[in-house]
Backbone as ProteinMPNN parsed JSONL, in Angstrom:
{"seq_chain_A": "MPAPGSLRQPPRTLVLAAAAVPLALAALAADDLRVRRQLDNARRDLLTGLPGRDALMARTGRLARTRREQLHVLVADADGLKAVNDTLGHAAGDTLIATIGHRLGAWANARGGLAARLGGDEFGAVLLLPAAETIGELDGLRELLAQPADHDGQTLHPAVSIGTARAADLPDTAGPARLLRGADMAMYRVKTCEQQPGYLATRHDAYTPSVHGRRPGRPGTHLPLA", "coords_chain_A": {"N_chain_A": [[-1.407, 71.659, 1.314], [0.603, 68.682, 0.732], [3.415, 67.834, 2.28], [6.832, 68.519, 0.876], [7.832, 65.884, -1.377], [6.202, 63.709, 0.49], [4.719, 62.323, -1.072], [5.582, 60.77, -2.07], [6.123, 58.229, -0.711], [5.051, 55.587, 0.834], [2.1, 55.232, 2.53], [2.382, 54.043, 6.131], [1.409, 52.05, 7.066], [0.063, 50.706, 4.791], [2.515, 49.315, 3.697], [3.163, 47.87, 5.92], [0.82, 46.076, 5.6], [1.295, 45.144, 3.198], [3.276, 43.766, 3.386], [2.679, 41.842, 5.195], [1.236, 39.925, 3.945], [2.607, 38.221, 2.518], [3.239, 36.292, 4.232], [1.132, 35.866, 5.501], [0.672, 34.303, 4.054], [1.947, 32.012, 4.212], [1.372, 30.767, 6.347], [-1.222, 30.117, 5.798], [-0.352, 27.778, 3.925], [1.232, 26.092, 5.426], [-0.197, 25.466, 7.748], [-2.54, 24.246, 5.742], [-0.938, 22.126, 5.105], [-0.252, 20.385, 7.648], [-3.113, 19.732, 8.292], [-3.035, 18.294, 6.053], [-1.538, 16.237, 6.727], [-2.589, 15.241, 8.911], [-5.077, 13.838, 8.415], [-4.039, 12.09, 6.696], [-2.129, 10.509, 8.652], [-4.166, 9.78, 10.066], [-5.56, 7.957, 8.596], [-3.619, 5.647, 8.277], [-3.127, 2.311, 8.992], [-2.729, 1.418, 12.177], [-1.516, -0.734, 13.611], [0.75, -0.953, 11.706], [1.082, 1.466, 10.643], [0.961, 1.455, 7.885], [-0.759, 2.874, 4.909], [-4.312, 2.591, 3.945], [-6.673, 0.34, 1.788], [-7.957, 2.068, 0.25], [-5.888, 3.89, -0.452], [-3.83, 2.436, -2.083], [-5.278, 1.417, -4.412], [-5.851, 3.526, -5.606], [-3.024, 4.892, -6.032], [-2.64, 2.714, -7.846], [-4.385, 2.947, -9.741], [-3.598, 5.446, -11.021], [-0.968, 5.21, -12.296], [-2.203, 2.765, -13.819], [-2.735, 4.152, -15.834], [-0.605, 5.507, -16.967], [1.657, 4.154, -16.496], [1.851, 1.628, -17.352], [3.224, -0.661, -18.662], [4.978, -1.314, -17.177], [3.62, -1.62, -14.109], [3.48, -3.117, -11.544], [1.455, -5.086, -9.183], [1.005, -6.556, -5.779], [0.124, -9.027, -3.482], [0.326, -9.895, -0.764], [-0.145, -12.499, 1.876], [0.136, -13.994, 5.419], [0.943, -16.381, 6.397], [-0.057, -19.48, 8.664], [-0.622, -17.551, 10.735], [-2.924, -17.752, 12.542], [-1.779, -19.997, 14.235], [0.11, -19.004, 15.424], [-1.097, -17.4, 16.864], [-2.692, -18.996, 18.755], [-0.822, -20.274, 19.948], [1.391, -18.993, 21.102], [0.015, -16.646, 21.488], [-2.488, -13.314, 20.973], [-0.951, -11.309, 20.934], [1.648, -11.917, 20.016], [0.865, -12.746, 17.294], [0.419, -9.981, 17.13], [2.743, -8.913, 16.553], [4.137, -10.599, 14.557], [2.191, -9.798, 12.405], [3.099, -7.12, 12.505], [5.11, -7.036, 11.972], [5.772, -8.044, 9.13], [3.987, -6.262, 7.496], [6.185, -3.415, 8.415], [8.285, -4.38, 7.133], [7.336, -5.22, 4.13], [6.419, -2.259, 3.82], [8.51, -0.613, 3.463], [10.474, -2.231, 1.588], [9.144, -2.112, -0.852], [8.672, 1.318, -0.399], [11.55, 1.608, -1.057], [11.561, 1.245, -3.445], [10.384, 2.708, -5.083], [7.486, 2.773, -4.546], [4.16, 1.642, -3.25], [2.924, 0.093, -0.173], [0.241, -0.989, 1.343], [-2.173, -2.066, 3.973], [-4.449, -4.485, 3.904], [-5.94, -5.922, 5.062], [-6.462, -7.634, 8.548], [-4.732, -10.475, 8.015], [-3.325, -9.585, 5.739], [-2.015, -7.789, 2.882], [-1.076, -5.541, 0.478], [0.813, -4.124, -2.149], [2.171, -2.014, -4.597], [4.17, -1.29, -7.281], [6.718, -0.213, -9.864], [8.8, -2.028, -11.938], [11.448, -3.096, -13.963], [10.409, -5.692, -16.26], [12.214, -7.941, -16.49], [13.204, -7.89, -14.296], [11.572, -9.08, -12.442], [10.963, -11.817, -10.943], [13.439, -11.849, -9.838], [12.948, -10.12, -7.982], [10.855, -10.649, -6.812], [11.86, -13.283, -5.428], [13.916, -12.197, -3.799], [12.059, -10.734, -2.085], [10.41, -12.309, -1.236], [12.45, -13.473, 0.852], [13.614, -11.212, 2.518], [10.556, -11.151, 3.987], [10.439, -13.525, 4.96], [12.716, -13.626, 7.057], [13.839, -14.257, 10.524], [11.993, -12.617, 13.404], [11.859, -10.822, 16.512], [9.981, -11.37, 19.681], [9.335, -10.585, 22.734], [11.376, -11.919, 23.284], [11.364, -14.459, 22.421], [11.731, -16.134, 19.16], [10.325, -15.786, 16.572], [8.898, -17.105, 13.266], [7.885, -15.891, 10.374], [5.953, -16.445, 7.643], [5.06, -15.537, 4.206], [2.694, -16.135, 1.679], [2.877, -14.815, -1.798], [1.022, -13.068, -3.961], [1.432, -12.167, -7.679], [0.64, -9.507, -10.043], [0.696, -8.38, -13.519], [0.719, -5.469, -15.269], [1.007, -5.888, -17.799], [1.323, -8.034, -18.605], [-1.636, -8.605, -19.243], [-5.151, -7.301, -20.143], [-5.338, -4.539, -21.597], [-7.823, -3.139, -20.933], [-7.837, -3.971, -18.342], [-8.702, -2.759, -14.68], [-7.23, -1.05, -12.011], [-8.884, -2.802, -9.87], [-9.049, -5.844, -11.079], [-6.982, -5.896, -11.063], [-5.622, -5.588, -8.752], [-7.198, -8.123, -8.182], [-6.238, -10.179, -9.792], [-3.544, -10.729, -8.806], [-4.433, -11.288, -6.195], [-5.804, -13.92, -6.359], [-3.231, -15.325, -7.456], [-2.073, -15.544, -5.237], [-3.319, -16.977, -3.963], [-3.315, -18.967, -5.516], [-1.109, -20.057, -4.886], [-0.517, -19.847, -2.144], [-2.354, -22.537, -1.704], [-0.657, -24.089, -3.239], [-1.728, -24.443, -5.357], [0.37, -23.66, -6.834], [3.688, -22.408, -7.516], [5.85, -20.745, -5.879], [6.764, -17.331, -7.077], [4.994, -17.19, -8.984], [2.852, -15.596, -11.75], [-0.101, -13.848, -11.525], [-3.059, -14.81, -14.687], [-4.504, -13.633, -16.968], [-7.478, -15.114, -16.879], [-7.325, -15.282, -14.021], [-7.228, -12.413, -12.861], [-9.749, -12.386, -14.257], [-11.246, -14.099, -12.563], [-14.67, -15.131, -11.168], [-16.477, -13.196, -8.71], [-17.63, -13.489, -5.582], [-20.102, -12.418, -3.755], [-18.627, -10.232, -3.915], [-16.099, -11.155, -3.089], [-13.141, -13.415, -3.254], [-13.805, -16.437, -4.502], [-13.904, -19.609, -2.039], [-12.966, -17.733, 0.344], [-13.8, -16.554, 3.734], [-16.6, -16.181, 4.704], [-17.959, -16.237, 1.754], [-19.991, -18.096, 1.369], [-21.724, -17.21, 3.098], [-25.96, -15.78, 2.385], [-26.539, -12.954, 0.451], [-27.07, -9.527, 1.67]], "CA_chain_A": [[-0.509, 70.973, 0.275], [1.928, 67.69, 1.469], [4.78, 68.302, 2.246], [7.623, 67.904, -0.399], [8.191, 63.717, -0.934], [5.52, 62.995, 1.282], [3.611, 61.38, -2.203], [6.972, 59.358, -2.753], [6.403, 57.393, 0.794], [3.739, 54.678, 1.155], [1.45, 55.304, 4.112], [3.328, 53.345, 6.813], [-0.332, 50.942, 7.037], [0.177, 49.786, 3.422], [3.886, 48.734, 3.998], [2.473, 47.12, 6.855], [-0.097, 45.141, 5.201], [2.036, 44.146, 1.756], [4.257, 42.819, 4.488], [1.935, 40.363, 5.474], [0.728, 39.355, 2.837], [3.312, 36.819, 2.269], [3.329, 35.725, 6.12], [-0.255, 35.199, 5.956], [-0.207, 33.082, 2.626], [2.583, 31.014, 4.735], [0.727, 30.515, 7.125], [-2.061, 29.035, 5.413], [0.27, 26.749, 3.29], [2.156, 25.396, 6.306], [-1.905, 25.075, 8.282], [-2.848, 23.376, 4.752], [0.004, 20.711, 4.995], [-0.545, 19.832, 8.786], [-4.284, 19.435, 8.153], [-3.352, 16.984, 5.433], [-0.811, 15.268, 7.482], [-2.695, 14.457, 10.202], [-5.505, 13.079, 8.027], [-3.074, 10.905, 6.25], [-2.105, 9.632, 9.198], [-5.394, 9.346, 10.486], [-5.946, 7.218, 7.375], [-3.257, 4.572, 8.616], [-2.776, 1.581, 10.454], [-2.393, 2.23, 13.79], [-0.267, -1.567, 13.634], [1.727, -1.36, 10.753], [1.688, 1.905, 9.665], [0.533, 1.525, 6.114], [-2.071, 3.202, 4.306], [-5.493, 1.107, 3.296], [-6.654, -0.206, 0.689], [-7.964, 2.994, -0.65], [-4.372, 4.392, -1.125], [-3.496, 1.46, -2.951], [-6.093, 1.352, -5.468], [-5.578, 5.351, -6.255], [-1.947, 4.942, -6.709], [-2.661, 2.271, -9.09], [-5.507, 3.906, -10.935], [-2.432, 6.478, -11.72], [-0.14, 4.228, -12.809], [-1.965, 2.017, -14.997], [-2.86, 5.461, -17.071], [0.948, 6.2, -17.308], [3.048, 3.641, -16.449], [1.565, 0.239, -17.357], [4.028, -1.405, -19.521], [6.444, -1.273, -15.925], [3.01, -1.693, -13.141], [2.705, -4.641, -10.933], [0.651, -5.224, -8.25], [1.553, -7.457, -4.803], [-0.645, -9.606, -2.861], [0.776, -11.288, 0.215], [-1.085, -13.349, 2.932], [0.987, -14.505, 6.544], [0.711, -17.845, 6.373], [0.386, -20.072, 10.319], [-0.695, -16.342, 11.938], [-3.667, -18.322, 13.764], [-1.512, -20.875, 14.913], [0.809, -18.231, 16.114], [-2.11, -17.066, 18.296], [-3.213, -20.036, 19.431], [0.46, -21.16, 21.113], [1.848, -17.735, 21.601], [-0.86, -15.14, 21.812], [-2.176, -12.793, 20.142], [0.207, -10.377, 20.904], [2.824, -12.418, 19.322], [0.474, -12.617, 16.394], [0.174, -8.273, 16.666], [4.139, -8.553, 16.49], [4.252, -10.669, 13.131], [1.842, -8.821, 11.018], [3.298, -5.469, 12.199], [7.183, -6.954, 11.282], [5.638, -8.252, 7.804], [4.003, -4.579, 7.359], [7.181, -2.424, 8.016], [9.52, -4.889, 5.844], [6.833, -4.702, 3.039], [6.573, -1.106, 3.048], [10.249, -0.331, 3.485], [10.99, -3.005, 0.517], [7.964, -0.9, -1.617], [9.31, 2.674, -0.437], [12.628, 1.541, -1.806], [11.76, 0.823, -5.391], [8.756, 3.527, -5.527], [6.438, 1.973, -4.633], [3.213, 1.509, -1.856], [2.385, -1.067, 0.503], [-0.87, -0.947, 2.405], [-2.469, -3.275, 5.209], [-6.016, -4.937, 3.02], [-7.138, -6.334, 6.334], [-6.058, -9.096, 8.818], [-3.192, -10.199, 7.409], [-2.985, -9.347, 4.099], [-1.437, -6.831, 2.539], [-0.69, -5.391, -0.785], [1.698, -3.553, -2.719], [2.26, -1.674, -6.263], [5.077, -1.193, -7.761], [7.012, 0.029, -11.313], [9.469, -2.675, -12.038], [10.937, -4.066, -15.565], [10.084, -7.284, -16.557], [13.188, -9.052, -16.438], [13.609, -8.125, -12.67], [10.219, -9.319, -11.537], [11.082, -12.876, -10.334], [14.502, -11.334, -8.859], [12.648, -8.994, -7.089], [10.258, -11.496, -5.493], [12.259, -13.871, -4.198], [14.338, -11.327, -2.828], [11.342, -10.215, -1.294], [9.966, -13.67, 0.211], [13.333, -13.536, 1.394], [13.32, -10.667, 3.408], [9.629, -10.978, 4.828], [10.892, -14.681, 6.324], [13.59, -13.379, 8.025], [13.406, -14.381, 11.969], [11.16, -11.616, 14.4], [11.544, -11.299, 17.92], [8.799, -11.292, 20.06], [9.618, -11.062, 24.157], [12.426, -12.978, 23.852], [10.718, -15.582, 20.995], [12.039, -16.216, 17.817], [9.256, -15.72, 15.491], [9.865, -17.043, 11.722], [7.486, -15.404, 9.484], [5.775, -17.133, 6.16], [4.074, -15.028, 3.577], [2.027, -16.158, 0.701], [3.101, -13.755, -2.733], [1.013, -13.195, -5.952], [1.61, -10.871, -8.504], [-0.306, -9.339, -11.611], [1.652, -7.405, -14.215], [-0.341, -5.402, -15.8], [1.269, -5.898, -19.243], [0.449, -9.628, -18.969], [-3.363, -8.755, -18.648], [-5.978, -7.049, -21.31], [-5.502, -3.062, -21.392], [-8.795, -2.919, -20.314], [-7.773, -4.781, -16.338], [-8.545, -1.782, -14.153], [-7.259, -1.221, -10.385], [-9.838, -3.916, -8.997], [-8.697, -6.404, -12.22], [-5.003, -6.233, -11.036], [-6.065, -6.962, -7.591], [-7.732, -9.643, -8.02], [-5.479, -10.856, -9.807], [-2.761, -10.858, -7.318], [-5.078, -11.926, -4.92], [-5.817, -15.264, -6.801], [-2.401, -15.815, -7.777], [-1.844, -15.283, -3.883], [-4.323, -18.082, -3.318], [-3.152, -20.525, -5.781], [0.583, -20.394, -4.499], [-1.319, -20.659, -0.973], [-2.78, -23.634, -1.657], [0.197, -25.014, -3.548], [-1.33, -25.001, -6.812], [1.597, -22.929, -7.862], [4.702, -22.267, -7.084], [6.122, -19.338, -5.676], [6.84, -16.639, -8.08], [3.555, -17.54, -9.809], [2.161, -14.333, -12.032], [-1.471, -13.619, -12.636], [-3.04, -14.471, -15.358], [-5.678, -13.072, -17.668], [-8.463, -15.751, -16.166], [-6.83, -15.234, -12.625], [-7.748, -11.548, -13.388], [-11.123, -12.507, -14.73], [-12.101, -15.022, -12.263], [-15.866, -14.216, -10.962], [-16.263, -13.427, -7.236], [-19.016, -14.625, -4.797], [-20.424, -11.625, -2.749], [-17.828, -9.578, -4.403], [-14.84, -11.802, -2.253], [-12.668, -14.552, -4.135], [-14.151, -17.684, -3.962], [-12.98, -20.353, -0.954], [-12.743, -16.757, 1.428], [-14.768, -16.516, 4.817], [-17.924, -15.051, 4.158], [-18.788, -15.725, 0.278], [-20.954, -18.546, 1.72], [-23.278, -16.264, 3.603], [-25.877, -14.798, 1.254], [-26.056, -11.548, 0.529], [-27.856, -8.728, 2.54]], "C_chain_A": [[0.494, 69.881, 0.722], [2.677, 68.39, 1.276], [5.667, 67.74, 1.11], [7.739, 66.685, -0.547], [7.333, 63.408, -0.519], [4.397, 61.797, -0.046], [4.715, 60.549, -2.708], [6.951, 58.23, -1.658], [4.935, 56.788, 0.916], [3.278, 54.984, 2.433], [2.129, 53.98, 5.026], [2.384, 51.717, 7.057], [-0.486, 50.049, 6.005], [1.259, 49.122, 3.457], [3.587, 47.504, 4.798], [1.805, 46.072, 6.304], [0.485, 44.34, 4.04], [2.792, 43.437, 2.066], [3.926, 41.486, 4.756], [1.063, 39.689, 5.029], [1.253, 37.625, 2.791], [3.565, 35.719, 3.434], [2.121, 35.381, 6.429], [-0.524, 33.613, 5.079], [0.667, 31.809, 3.355], [2.246, 30.106, 5.475], [-0.356, 29.5, 7.45], [-1.766, 27.726, 4.828], [0.718, 25.993, 3.91], [0.468, 24.633, 7.25], [-2.338, 24.162, 7.222], [-2.107, 21.873, 5.097], [-0.01, 20.29, 6.503], [-2.053, 19.419, 8.916], [-3.835, 17.834, 7.266], [-2.781, 15.697, 5.918], [-1.678, 14.703, 8.092], [-4.104, 13.67, 9.495], [-4.967, 11.965, 7.068], [-2.796, 10.411, 7.031], [-3.113, 9.49, 9.663], [-6.066, 7.689, 9.839], [-5.076, 5.641, 7.781], [-3.495, 3.552, 9.481], [-1.887, 1.289, 11.505], [-1.09, 0.631, 13.86], [1.024, -1.37, 12.924], [1.933, 0.142, 9.894], [1.363, 2.308, 8.558], [-0.679, 1.736, 6.093], [-2.908, 1.935, 4.317], [-5.404, 0.935, 1.487], [-7.189, 1.055, -0.779], [-6.419, 3.966, -1.507], [-3.698, 3.685, -2.558], [-3.958, 1.22, -4.55], [-5.831, 2.861, -5.873], [-4.598, 5.03, -7.009], [-2.125, 3.866, -8.069], [-3.196, 2.443, -9.79], [-4.023, 4.829, -11.945], [-1.694, 5.743, -12.616], [-0.197, 3.367, -13.878], [-2.177, 2.827, -16.135], [-1.644, 5.492, -17.608], [2.045, 5.157, -17.343], [2.521, 1.877, -16.791], [2.483, -0.763, -17.623], [5.212, -2.122, -17.746], [5.058, -2.083, -14.53], [3.01, -3.371, -12.713], [2.478, -4.488, -9.31], [0.656, -6.65, -7.322], [0.269, -7.672, -4.188], [-0.055, -10.364, -1.923], [0.474, -11.587, 1.631], [-0.156, -13.689, 3.535], [0.406, -15.769, 6.738], [1.219, -18.445, 8.084], [-0.424, -18.675, 11.307], [-1.773, -17.239, 12.953], [-3.27, -19.778, 14.738], [-0.392, -20.339, 15.974], [0.212, -17.722, 17.626], [-2.737, -17.283, 19.276], [-1.87, -20.264, 20.762], [0.655, -20.11, 21.819], [0.817, -16.59, 22.15], [-1.328, -14.143, 21.212], [-1.511, -11.394, 19.586], [1.547, -10.632, 20.077], [2.254, -12.38, 17.92], [0.436, -11.042, 15.762], [2.215, -8.439, 15.594], [4.397, -8.748, 14.704], [3.444, -9.989, 12.027], [2.924, -7.461, 10.87], [4.67, -5.856, 11.085], [6.844, -7.385, 10.074], [4.953, -6.582, 7.772], [4.8, -4.053, 7.192], [8.153, -3.531, 7.096], [9.207, -4.965, 4.525], [7.097, -3.776, 2.476], [8.0, -0.403, 3.022], [10.268, -0.913, 2.238], [10.072, -1.958, -0.72], [8.671, 0.705, -1.575], [10.606, 2.567, -1.068], [12.764, 1.37, -3.164], [10.691, 2.037, -5.871], [7.948, 3.375, -5.626], [5.428, 2.466, -3.679], [3.035, 0.677, -1.247], [1.15, -0.65, 1.282], [-1.23, -2.448, 3.059], [-3.705, -3.292, 3.956], [-7.333, -5.063, 3.917], [-6.205, -7.523, 7.203], [-4.738, -9.072, 8.598], [-2.575, -10.186, 6.231], [-2.7, -8.186, 3.584], [-1.312, -6.753, 0.736], [0.45, -4.245, -1.413], [1.897, -3.255, -4.234], [3.1, -0.694, -6.237], [5.668, -0.639, -9.39], [8.333, -1.114, -11.382], [10.009, -3.538, -13.653], [10.802, -5.7, -15.547], [10.921, -8.235, -16.261], [13.729, -9.056, -14.828], [12.265, -8.429, -11.807], [10.429, -10.661, -10.721], [12.246, -12.485, -9.438], [14.035, -11.097, -7.621], [11.593, -9.555, -5.819], [10.769, -12.571, -4.724], [13.474, -13.289, -3.597], [13.177, -10.938, -1.447], [10.612, -11.143, -0.35], [11.268, -13.975, 1.446], [13.863, -12.488, 2.538], [11.522, -10.615, 4.49], [10.167, -12.333, 5.556], [11.7, -14.584, 7.155], [13.07, -13.319, 9.735], [12.603, -12.971, 12.587], [11.874, -12.091, 15.924], [10.505, -10.882, 18.657], [8.861, -11.488, 21.863], [9.982, -12.28, 24.381], [12.414, -14.454, 22.912], [10.81, -15.155, 20.019], [10.619, -16.723, 17.064], [9.133, -15.995, 13.802], [8.258, -17.178, 11.038], [7.257, -16.006, 7.927], [4.876, -16.461, 5.331], [3.905, -15.913, 2.1], [2.038, -15.289, -0.58], [2.25, -13.951, -3.778], [1.176, -12.125, -6.213], [0.875, -10.959, -9.575], [0.876, -8.374, -12.045], [0.891, -7.214, -15.138], [0.093, -5.882, -17.756], [1.137, -7.641, -19.592], [-1.301, -9.397, -19.153], [-3.987, -7.287, -19.659], [-5.345, -5.133, -20.998], [-6.665, -2.424, -20.151], [-9.114, -2.959, -18.457], [-7.421, -2.94, -16.363], [-7.688, -2.105, -12.737], [-7.649, -2.863, -9.61], [-9.001, -5.563, -9.782], [-7.557, -6.854, -11.611], [-5.163, -6.551, -9.737], [-6.299, -8.45, -7.711], [-6.882, -10.738, -9.024], [-4.283, -11.317, -9.521], [-3.261, -11.83, -6.105], [-5.46, -13.459, -5.75], [-4.965, -15.836, -7.002], [-1.542, -16.004, -6.522], [-2.166, -16.478, -3.665], [-3.62, -19.423, -4.166], [-1.61, -20.916, -5.02], [0.498, -20.501, -3.013], [-1.375, -22.18, -0.787], [-1.738, -24.823, -2.473], [-0.108, -25.601, -4.879], [-0.433, -24.514, -7.359], [2.597, -22.85, -6.917], [5.433, -20.63, -6.966], [6.64, -18.626, -6.631], [5.35, -16.614, -9.515], [3.412, -15.79, -10.222], [0.646, -14.63, -12.427], [-1.876, -13.673, -14.162], [-4.3, -14.155, -15.878], [-7.425, -14.088, -16.711], [-8.401, -15.561, -14.631], [-7.797, -13.793, -12.715], [-9.886, -11.167, -13.401], [-12.288, -13.026, -13.696], [-13.36, -14.411, -11.294], [-15.742, -14.214, -9.608], [-17.519, -13.823, -7.052], [-19.094, -13.813, -3.476], [-19.14, -10.415, -2.913], [-16.179, -10.291, -3.349], [-14.346, -13.319, -3.347], [-13.444, -15.606, -2.987], [-13.271, -18.701, -3.161], [-12.944, -18.605, 0.009], [-13.518, -17.07, 2.103], [-15.464, -15.758, 4.329], [-18.096, -15.586, 3.112], [-19.737, -17.084, 0.48], [-22.4, -17.867, 2.254], [-24.189, -15.476, 2.407], [-26.039, -13.639, 1.509], [-27.733, -10.544, 1.354], [-28.921, -8.477, 2.214]], "O_chain_A": [[1.473, 70.439, 1.217], [2.816, 69.316, 0.476], [5.372, 66.721, 0.487], [7.762, 66.178, 0.574], [7.109, 62.326, -1.061], [3.646, 60.849, 0.186], [4.655, 59.768, -3.658], [7.785, 57.329, -1.752], [3.899, 57.436, 1.064], [4.048, 54.996, 3.393], [2.336, 52.931, 4.415], [2.838, 50.578, 7.172], [-0.984, 48.927, 6.094], [1.009, 47.95, 3.176], [3.737, 46.348, 4.402], [2.293, 44.974, 6.573], [0.264, 43.14, 3.876], [3.171, 42.493, 1.373], [4.534, 40.423, 4.636], [0.242, 38.968, 5.597], [0.737, 36.515, 2.922], [4.007, 34.572, 3.367], [1.867, 34.705, 7.426], [-1.209, 32.596, 5.185], [0.235, 30.67, 3.174], [2.596, 28.926, 5.445], [-0.572, 28.68, 8.342], [-2.476, 26.734, 4.992], [0.845, 24.903, 3.351], [0.213, 23.429, 7.273], [-2.594, 23.055, 7.695], [-2.668, 20.794, 5.289], [0.601, 19.227, 6.391], [-2.216, 18.613, 9.832], [-4.132, 16.689, 7.608], [-3.182, 14.549, 5.729], [-1.71, 13.483, 7.927], [-4.318, 12.645, 10.142], [-5.667, 10.99, 6.796], [-3.007, 9.232, 6.745], [-3.027, 8.278, 9.857], [-6.698, 6.764, 10.35], [-5.691, 4.584, 7.644], [-3.993, 3.74, 10.591], [-0.691, 1.014, 11.599], [0.088, 0.871, 14.125], [2.138, -1.568, 13.409], [2.611, 0.233, 8.871], [1.459, 3.488, 8.222], [-1.566, 1.227, 6.778], [-2.582, 0.77, 4.545], [-4.657, 1.194, 0.544], [-6.999, 1.049, -1.995], [-6.164, 4.421, -2.622], [-3.267, 4.167, -3.606], [-3.274, 0.948, -5.536], [-5.475, 2.864, -7.051], [-4.707, 4.843, -8.221], [-1.761, 4.222, -9.19], [-2.727, 2.164, -10.893], [-3.687, 4.76, -13.127], [-1.986, 5.786, -13.812], [0.705, 3.048, -14.652], [-1.91, 2.433, -17.27], [-1.59, 5.507, -18.838], [3.076, 5.22, -18.012], [3.148, 1.002, -16.193], [2.566, -1.724, -16.858], [5.89, -3.132, -17.555], [5.485, -3.091, -13.968], [2.682, -4.395, -13.313], [3.182, -3.913, -8.48], [0.391, -7.723, -7.863], [-0.622, -6.824, -4.239], [0.124, -11.552, -2.192], [0.903, -10.84, 2.509], [0.82, -13.886, 2.811], [-0.674, -15.965, 7.296], [2.264, -18.147, 8.665], [-0.745, -18.873, 12.479], [-1.426, -17.395, 14.124], [-3.961, -20.402, 15.544], [-0.039, -20.913, 17.004], [0.639, -17.651, 18.778], [-3.196, -16.623, 20.207], [-1.967, -20.367, 21.985], [0.267, -20.036, 22.985], [0.973, -15.848, 23.119], [-0.379, -13.707, 20.56], [-1.503, -10.749, 18.538], [2.301, -9.777, 19.611], [3.086, -11.965, 17.113], [0.423, -10.74, 14.568], [2.593, -8.144, 14.46], [4.664, -7.897, 13.855], [3.918, -9.671, 10.937], [3.399, -6.93, 9.866], [5.075, -5.357, 10.035], [7.849, -7.146, 9.404], [5.747, -5.712, 8.129], [4.939, -3.75, 6.007], [8.775, -2.95, 6.207], [10.077, -4.874, 3.659], [7.635, -3.678, 1.373], [8.19, 0.509, 2.217], [10.037, -0.03, 1.412], [10.68, -1.087, -1.343], [9.135, 1.212, -2.595], [10.873, 3.561, -1.742], [13.776, 1.35, -3.864], [10.306, 2.129, -7.037], [7.301, 3.674, -6.63], [5.611, 3.588, -3.206], [2.822, -0.17, -2.115], [1.378, 0.336, 1.983], [-0.769, -3.555, 2.782], [-3.884, -2.333, 3.205], [-8.531, -4.781, 3.896], [-5.368, -8.212, 6.621], [-3.872, -8.221, 8.801], [-1.516, -10.689, 5.855], [-3.449, -7.334, 4.061], [-1.434, -7.693, -0.049], [0.782, -3.437, -0.545], [1.796, -4.168, -5.053], [3.071, 0.36, -5.602], [4.757, -0.724, -10.214], [9.06, -0.799, -10.439], [9.31, -4.308, -14.312], [11.161, -6.574, -14.758], [10.535, -9.313, -15.808], [14.427, -9.911, -14.281], [12.053, -8.018, -10.667], [9.954, -10.545, -9.591], [12.108, -12.764, -8.246], [14.4, -11.552, -6.537], [11.463, -9.24, -4.636], [10.341, -12.859, -3.606], [14.075, -14.023, -2.812], [13.42, -10.889, -0.241], [10.289, -10.959, 0.824], [11.127, -14.503, 2.549], [14.532, -12.96, 3.457], [11.475, -10.057, 5.586], [10.338, -12.241, 6.771], [11.639, -15.344, 8.122], [12.183, -12.578, 10.156], [12.824, -12.065, 11.784], [12.258, -13.189, 16.327], [10.0, -9.842, 18.232], [8.423, -12.552, 22.3], [9.562, -13.231, 25.04], [13.322, -15.279, 22.81], [10.29, -14.101, 19.649], [10.084, -17.831, 17.075], [9.291, -15.01, 13.081], [7.561, -18.19, 11.106], [8.182, -16.048, 7.115], [3.705, -16.71, 5.621], [4.902, -16.306, 1.494], [0.918, -14.78, -0.628], [2.498, -14.859, -4.571], [1.147, -11.156, -5.454], [0.463, -11.999, -10.09], [1.701, -7.793, -11.339], [0.359, -8.082, -15.83], [-0.718, -6.107, -18.654], [0.902, -8.209, -20.658], [-2.025, -10.393, -19.15], [-3.237, -6.326, -19.832], [-4.956, -4.855, -19.864], [-6.567, -1.73, -19.14], [-9.928, -2.443, -17.691], [-6.742, -2.186, -17.059], [-7.497, -3.271, -12.391], [-6.941, -3.697, -9.047], [-8.425, -6.327, -9.008], [-7.18, -8.026, -11.619], [-4.903, -7.706, -9.399], [-5.726, -9.497, -7.41], [-6.966, -11.961, -8.917], [-3.946, -12.39, -10.021], [-2.732, -12.701, -5.414], [-4.902, -14.254, -4.994], [-5.169, -17.047, -6.916], [-0.435, -16.533, -6.618], [-1.316, -17.194, -3.136], [-3.425, -20.542, -3.693], [-1.236, -22.049, -4.716], [1.359, -21.202, -2.482], [-0.716, -22.88, -0.019], [-1.891, -26.042, -2.41], [0.456, -26.509, -5.49], [-0.258, -24.857, -8.529], [2.472, -23.146, -5.728], [5.471, -19.705, -7.777], [7.213, -19.41, -7.388], [5.112, -16.052, -10.583], [3.703, -14.881, -9.444], [0.245, -15.377, -13.32], [-1.335, -12.898, -14.95], [-5.263, -14.432, -15.164], [-8.246, -13.461, -16.042], [-9.45, -15.69, -14.001], [-9.018, -13.941, -12.652], [-10.721, -10.383, -12.951], [-13.492, -12.772, -13.687], [-13.166, -13.354, -10.694], [-15.01, -15.066, -9.104], [-18.323, -14.31, -7.846], [-18.532, -14.121, -2.425], [-18.814, -9.775, -1.913], [-15.288, -9.484, -3.081], [-15.116, -14.027, -3.996], [-13.63, -15.702, -1.774], [-12.072, -18.774, -3.431], [-12.591, -19.287, 0.971], [-14.293, -17.903, 1.632], [-15.169, -14.79, 3.627], [-19.309, -15.634, 3.317], [-20.438, -17.189, -0.527], [-23.587, -17.976, 1.944], [-23.634, -14.731, 1.599], [-25.776, -13.151, 2.608], [-28.916, -10.862, 1.471], [-29.642, -7.787, 2.935]]}, "name": "protein", "num_of_chains": 1, "seq": "MPAPGSLRQPPRTLVLAAAAVPLALAALAADDLRVRRQLDNARRDLLTGLPGRDALMARTGRLARTRREQLHVLVADADGLKAVNDTLGHAAGDTLIATIGHRLGAWANARGGLAARLGGDEFGAVLLLPAAETIGELDGLRELLAQPADHDGQTLHPAVSIGTARAADLPDTAGPARLLRGADMAMYRVKTCEQQPGYLATRHDAYTPSVHGRRPGRPGTHLPLA"}
């Protein structure tokens, strides 16, 4: 028979195994977090550190379902980038893009939002703002993005056209793609001086027919479908 009291003491191997379970779970959780961070970093734009269009659309979709009354989507496009590339070189153009991206990202993040690089010199942002603060926030953003930037001792002067779509101004059925389309059209109207800075997208802007999936007038819209 076992010695008295031996049944009250679990075998040492079981004690060690039980203690190892939390450690193993913690290690798995840490490894999962590391992998997700690596994937997130891999999806980010190398020049600006911003995520891409998919992240912007996903965040917009979530907010459109839960916080529509304050949802704003912005599209910002650099003005005069070609002139900078032609006169100062593409490295200066990259500095300009990186500067705009970093500033827009910090501005959106400070307001609980998300900024993304949509491609080339075009950026997007999604955030929640009270309607009464929209114009003031946009004015502040334009001033922020227009601050001079240095490139190898040369002063760059960023200029950015911004268009904004407020979900509350559009039909309830307008999803992320329509909001982004509206902001893009609003930006284009500002860029071409058809509208003043601070212009907000209308239903017409959000439902402007696309040409091959792109805003009319964009490069490539004249090409036939493949």
